[in-house]
C-alpha positions as semicolon CSV with decimal commas, in nm:
position;residue;x (nm);y (nm);z (nm)
1;X;-0,548;5,706;7,110
2;X;-0,232;5,510;7,198
3;X;-0,381;5,341;7,491
4;X;-0,672;5,227;7,312
5;X;-0,457;5,086;7,023
6;X;-0,225;4,914;7,293
7;X;-0,516;4,757;7,464
8;X;-0,648;4,638;7,127
9;X;-0,307;4,500;7,021
10;X;-0,348;4,277;7,355
11;X;-0,668;4,178;7,281
12;X;-0,587;4,064;6,932
13;X;-0,279;3,879;7,040
14;X;-0,383;3,716;7,369
15;X;-0,763;3,645;7,305
16;X;-0,795;3,626;6,906
17;X;-0,441;3,472;6,904
18;X;-0,367;3,634;6,571
19;X;-0,029;3,624;6,412
20;X;0,233;3,910;6,439
21;X;0,177;4,003;6,056
22;X;-0,181;4,016;6,104
23;X;-0,168;4,255;6,404
24;X;0,071;4,465;6,213
25;X;-0,177;4,481;5,927
26;X;-0,439;4,615;6,179
27;X;-0,192;4,873;6,322
28;X;-0,123;5,007;5,972
29;X;-0,478;5,045;5,894
30;X;-0,555;5,222;6,234
31;X;-0,251;5,441;6,209
32;X;-0,345;5,581;5,884
33;X;-0,698;5,629;6,011
34;X;-0,543;5,810;6,311
35;X;-0,310;6,038;6,085
36;X;-0,662;6,141;5,894
37;X;-0,823;6,220;6,221
38;X;-0,538;6,437;6,338
39;X;-0,546;6,608;6,030
40;X;-0,912;6,694;6,068
41;X;-0,864;6,811;6,437
42;X;-0,993;6,505;6,613
43;X;-0,749;6,374;6,875
44;X;-0,948;6,075;6,988
45;X;-1,094;5,772;6,826
46;X;-1,404;5,777;7,057
47;X;-1,492;6,100;6,898
48;X;-1,573;5,947;6,576
49;X;-1,915;5,887;6,379
50;X;-2,031;5,703;6,090
51;X;-2,036;6,009;5,858
52;X;-1,652;6,069;5,947
53;X;-1,551;5,704;5,865
54;X;-1,752;5,716;5,519
55;X;-1,574;6,052;5,431
56;X;-1,223;5,890;5,529
57;X;-1,308;5,591;5,300
58;X;-1,415;5,850;5,009
59;X;-1,053;6,019;5,054
60;X;-0,907;5,670;5,031
61;X;-1,093;5,606;4,706
62;X;-1,009;5,960;4,566
63;X;-0,640;5,885;4,633
64;X;-0,643;5,560;4,418
65;X;-0,654;5,309;4,681
66;X;-0,763;4,975;4,566
67;X;-1,095;4,798;4,663
68;X;-0,918;4,524;4,862
69;X;-0,724;4,798;5,041
70;X;-1,042;4,996;5,130
71;X;-1,219;4,659;5,219
72;X;-0,936;4,551;5,463
73;X;-0,942;4,906;5,620
74;X;-1,305;4,868;5,689
75;X;-1,251;4,524;5,837
76;X;-0,979;4,664;6,065
77;X;-1,200;4,976;6,191
78;X;-1,480;4,736;6,251
79;X;-1,277;4,500;6,463
80;X;-1,129;4,794;6,655
81;X;-1,461;4,977;6,725
82;X;-1,632;4,638;6,824
83;X;-1,336;4,598;7,065
84;X;-1,399;4,950;7,210
85;X;-1,798;4,897;7,222
86;X;-1,743;4,557;7,422
87;X;-1,505;4,719;7,673
88;X;-1,752;4,999;7,752
89;X;-1,543;5,276;7,589
90;X;-1,794;5,380;7,335
91;X;-2,164;5,328;7,348
92;X;-2,230;5,311;6,995
93;X;-2,042;5,156;6,706
94;X;-1,974;5,375;6,414
95;X;-1,912;5,108;6,166
96;X;-2,232;4,949;6,225
97;X;-2,400;4,859;5,887
98;X;-2,107;4,992;5,701
99;X;-2,097;4,849;5,360
100;X;-1,754;4,724;5,196
101;X;-1,706;4,833;4,833
102;X;-1,777;4,552;4,604
103;X;-1,482;4,355;4,455
104;X;-1,471;4,380;4,093
105;X;-1,485;4,029;3,944
106;X;-1,133;3,947;3,801
107;X;-1,202;3,845;3,466
108;X;-1,014;3,489;3,350
109;X;-0,716;3,554;3,091
110;X;-0,835;3,372;2,755
111;X;-0,671;3,305;2,437
112;X;-0,827;3,372;2,117
113;X;-0,898;3,086;1,879
114;X;-0,613;3,189;1,669
115;X;-0,374;3,201;1,976
116;X;-0,493;2,870;2,103
117;X;-0,398;2,719;1,739
118;X;-0,062;2,879;1,769
119;X;0,000;2,737;2,117
120;X;-0,115;2,384;2,002
121;X;0,112;2,399;1,707
122;X;0,445;2,424;1,911
123;X;0,494;2,074;2,017
124;X;0,758;1,870;1,798
125;X;0,568;1,590;1,633
126;X;0,855;1,390;1,540
127;X;0,918;1,244;1,875
128;X;0,723;1,061;2,146
129;X;0,748;1,347;2,396
130;X;0,622;1,606;2,143
131;X;0,330;1,377;2,057
132;X;0,243;1,337;2,426
133;X;0,252;1,723;2,462
134;X;0,046;1,772;2,171
135;X;-0,208;1,514;2,295
136;X;-0,233;1,679;2,624
137;X;-0,274;2,012;2,500
138;X;-0,534;1,914;2,242
139;X;-0,729;1,722;2,527
140;X;-0,717;2,011;2,767
141;X;-0,854;2,273;2,540
142;X;-1,126;1,988;2,403
143;X;-1,249;1,901;2,757
144;X;-1,201;2,190;2,971
145;X;-1,083;1,983;3,252
146;X;-0,861;2,098;3,538
147;X;-0,470;2,019;3,517
148;X;-0,514;1,804;3,829
149;X;-0,770;1,593;3,644
150;X;-0,571;1,583;3,331
151;X;-0,264;1,445;3,508
152;X;-0,486;1,205;3,714
153;X;-0,627;1,050;3,405
154;X;-0,552;0,654;3,336
155;X;-0,560;0,482;3,012
156;X;-0,891;0,324;3,053
157;X;-1,064;0,660;3,140
158;X;-1,035;0,737;2,766
159;X;-1,295;0,606;2,511
160;X;-1,164;0,681;2,165
161;X;-1,452;0,477;1,985
162;X;-1,719;0,694;2,150
163;X;-1,514;1,003;2,167
164;X;-1,529;1,082;2,536
165;X;-1,331;1,078;2,867
166;X;-1,424;1,013;3,221
167;X;-1,265;1,275;3,439
168;X;-1,236;1,252;3,797
169;X;-1,335;0,889;3,811
170;X;-1,486;0,723;4,126
171;X;-1,504;1,079;4,289
172;X;-1,812;1,296;4,354
173;X;-1,695;1,520;4,070
174;X;-1,697;1,231;3,838
175;X;-1,839;1,329;3,480
176;X;-1,826;1,202;3,102
177;X;-1,704;1,478;2,859
178;X;-1,716;1,467;2,492
179;X;-1,388;1,543;2,309
180;X;-1,346;1,655;1,940
181;X;-1,173;1,487;1,658
182;X;-0,845;1,658;1,706
183;X;-0,807;1,541;2,068
184;X;-0,934;1,191;1,954
185;X;-0,670;1,174;1,653
186;X;-0,358;1,272;1,873
187;X;-0,472;1,056;2,163
188;X;-0,494;0,764;1,937
189;X;-0,146;0,832;1,809
190;X;-0,012;0,877;2,149
191;X;-0,153;0,571;2,304
192;X;-0,104;0,321;2,027
193;X;0,249;0,438;1,893
194;X;0,427;0,654;2,156
195;X;0,330;0,587;2,501
196;X;0,521;0,256;2,515
197;X;0,833;0,463;2,442
198;X;0,796;0,654;2,757
199;X;0,663;0,394;3,010
200;X;0,910;0,170;3,208
201;X;0,650;-0,047;3,352
202;X;0,382;-0,218;3,145
203;X;0,173;-0,210;3,437
204;X;0,150;0,162;3,437
205;X;-0,189;0,288;3,423
206;X;-0,103;0,656;3,397
207;X;-0,230;0,818;3,069
208;X;0,051;1,071;3,057
209;X;0,382;0,988;3,192
210;X;0,726;1,181;3,224
211;X;1,078;1,074;3,120
212;X;1,090;0,830;3,416
213;X;0,779;0,646;3,310
214;X;0,569;0,779;3,611
215;X;0,273;0,978;3,621
216;X;0,323;1,327;3,506
217;X;0,318;1,596;3,793
218;X;0,136;1,928;3,803
219;X;0,493;2,090;3,801
220;X;0,589;1,904;3,523
221;X;0,304;1,999;3,324
222;X;0,328;2,378;3,416
223;X;0,719;2,361;3,300
224;X;0,569;2,223;2,949
225;X;0,311;2,499;2,898
226;X;0,581;2,766;2,985
227;X;0,813;2,641;2,734
228;X;0,560;2,616;2,458
229;X;0,439;2,965;2,564
230;X;0,780;3,118;2,514
231;X;0,800;2,951;2,171
232;X;0,483;3,065;2,060
233;X;0,562;3,399;2,160
234;X;0,212;3,510;2,273
235;X;0,210;3,825;2,453
236;X;-0,011;3,698;2,733
237;X;0,031;3,545;3,070
238;X;-0,050;3,186;2,985
239;X;-0,097;2,918;3,258
240;X;-0,201;2,544;3,265
241;X;-0,572;2,677;3,362
242;X;-0,566;2,917;3,061
243;X;-0,676;2,660;2,804
244;X;-0,984;2,563;3,068
245;X;-1,074;2,919;3,064
246;X;-1,061;2,936;2,688
247;X;-1,264;2,638;2,631
248;X;-1,523;2,760;2,841
249;X;-1,540;3,114;2,694
250;X;-1,527;2,984;2,325
251;X;-1,819;2,756;2,389
252;X;-2,028;3,022;2,515
253;X;-1,917;3,264;2,231
254;X;-2,052;2,991;1,982
255;X;-2,385;2,949;2,141
256;X;-2,344;2,687;2,388
257;X;-2,577;2,711;2,683
258;X;-2,456;2,792;3,041
259;X;-2,591;2,464;3,209
260;X;-2,409;2,246;2,970
261;X;-2,071;2,424;3,008
262;X;-2,123;2,409;3,382
263;X;-2,156;2,037;3,383
264;X;-1,866;2,004;3,158
265;X;-1,649;2,210;3,365
266;X;-1,770;2,042;3,699
267;X;-1,889;2,350;3,876
268;X;-2,102;2,298;4,168
269;X;-2,250;2,652;4,151
270;X;-2,350;2,799;3,818
271;X;-2,236;3,133;3,938
272;X;-1,893;3,022;3,890
273;X;-1,951;2,938;3,539
274;X;-2,119;3,282;3,495
275;X;-1,808;3,463;3,510
276;X;-1,723;3,350;3,137
277;X;-2,047;3,514;3,025
278;X;-1,869;3,854;3,121
279;X;-1,592;3,769;2,922
280;X;-1,823;3,705;2,606
281;X;-1,996;4,012;2,683
282;X;-1,664;4,220;2,684
283;X;-1,582;4,048;2,352
284;X;-1,918;4,160;2,204
285;X;-1,835;4,507;2,306
286;X;-1,502;4,513;2,139
287;X;-1,674;4,388;1,811
288;X;-1,938;4,663;1,838
289;X;-1,688;4,920;1,892
290;X;-1,463;4,807;1,610
291;X;-1,752;4,748;1,362
292;X;-2,018;5,024;1,439
293;X;-1,967;5,340;1,257
294;X;-2,091;5,550;1,535
295;X;-1,953;5,338;1,816
């Protein structure tokens, strides 16, 4: 066993030029498999068939190993046995057509409409910074744009008369997104009465600026969201992307069609948008279990 592993390590290091950490990851997976073989009276990697590997993977699953851990182990075994096959050490690859377990789709974290309301109520409306923050949060939830798109907005990307913004202007992902009256209202207040208190240069084009009068950064916005999350005392992991997720999920829950939501989010593939339908289905199940007398 040890000689085959030694030669495999040399192959990974010299021919594949993999990093030390990646090679160590392969070794850990193969060492665990080697221990399993020894426990079952098998002393050589070459005396392995597909059934034995499947049994090993099932034992990993029963012991509580995650899908990602099992998938990584399969990848390690597949690479190792492909190496042995290419070296002529084995005549048949026991991992051929071995299926990796399906990764469970991780549902995005979303806020309830009430939680969104609480979060958006946190900025202090008696100062220019608070009005700026209120306008940013309202706009993010109203449009579903990415944080990178939010901070990239210029003043002339906003049309308050027609109630829309132009996101990612002059890029392949440019799109016109309607915004609601709450976002329009606070954007109007911010632009007309408070933005001038924050900018240092009248030629500044950025819509949202920091204390230095320059365009707000992603890190700066993250700190703002984190501060308001603590103040709101919402027991969820809220990131700047959470309002984008909530925007999409709430639209679908209230009857919006998937294609329209896809276009507003700027997703190239509709399958990316479909993950929000899973959130909606989960919500329906929760409502059913709470409301139906025989659920």
